[in-house]
C-alpha positions in Angstrom: 2.8 7.7 24.3 2.8 7.6 20.7 1.0 6.7 17.7 3.3 6.1 14.3 2.1 5.0 10.8 4.9 2.8 8.8 4.6 2.2 5.4 7.2 0.4 3.8 7.7 -0.2 -0.1 10.2 -2.3 -1.6 11.9 -1.4 -5.1 13.9 -3.6 -7.4 12.7 -6.5 -6.5 12.0 -8.0 -10.1 8.2 -8.1 -9.3 5.5 -5.8 -8.9 3.8 -7.6 -6.2 6.2 -7.0 -3.2 3.2 -8.8 -0.2 5.9 -10.9 0.3 8.6 -8.4 1.1 6.6 -6.4 2.9 4.8 -9.2 5.3 8.4 -9.7 6.0 8.9 -6.7 7.5 5.4 -7.2 9.3 6.3 -10.5 11.1 8.7 -7.8 13.3 5.7 -6.2 14.7 4.4 -10.0 15.9 7.9 -11.4 16.9 8.2 -8.6 19.4 4.4 -8.6 20.8 3.7 -4.9 19.5 0.2 -3.6 19.7 -0.4 -2.5 16.1 -3.4 -2.9 13.2 -2.6 -3.4 10.0 -4.0 -1.4 7.1 -4.1 -1.7 3.3 -1.5 1.2 3.2 0.7 0.3 6.0 0.7 -0.1 9.8 -0.1 2.0 12.8 1.7 0.9 16.2 1.8 2.6 19.1 4.4 2.9 21.8 7.0 5.5 23.6 8.4 7.3 20.2 12.1 6.5 21.2 11.4 3.0 20.5 9.3 3.3 17.9 11.9 5.2 15.6 14.0 2.3 16.3 11.6 -0.2 15.2 11.0 2.0 12.4 14.6 1.5 11.4 14.2 -2.2 11.4 11.0 -2.4 9.6 12.9 -0.3 6.8 15.9 -2.5 7.2 13.9 -5.9 6.7 13.5 -6.0 3.3 16.7 -5.7 2.0 17.5 -9.0 3.9 14.9 -10.4 1.3 16.9 -9.4 -1.8 15.6 -5.7 -2.1 17.8 -3.5 -4.1 15.6 -0.4 -3.0 13.1 0.6 -0.2 11.1 3.5 0.5 9.8 4.1 4.0 7.0 6.5 5.1 6.8 7.3 8.8 3.8 9.7 10.4 4.3 9.9 13.9 1.5 11.4 16.7 2.9 12.1 20.0 0.5 13.9 22.5 2.2 15.1 26.1 -1.1 16.2 27.3 -3.0 12.5 27.1 -2.1 8.9 26.9 -2.7 8.5 23.3 -3.3 5.1 21.9 -4.5 3.7 18.7 -8.2 2.9 19.6 -8.4 6.2 21.8 -8.0 8.4 18.5 -10.5 6.0 16.3 -13.0 5.9 19.3 -12.8 9.6 19.4 -13.0 10.0 15.4 -16.6 7.7 15.5 -18.1 10.0 18.3 -17.3 12.7 15.6 -19.4 11.5 12.9 
């Protein structure tokens, strides 16, 4: 299992507020039943790495459907093959070390 952090920034929307575009992309996660965490700067989601890459492409394309002229997407993926990696386990481990 892998954990992916994705941040989508629509550009060329004519408005400095992009929440309409970002929330439209976010709805994919809800529609498709992903286990995810919304953050102030993006979304963290877990799943199979190939599935996450396909999901990232869907999320990246979504603001264009709402009229964005440019979209900048940042993706970070953490994949471990020696343990079952989850968002909750990563946070729990961090808290244990605080």
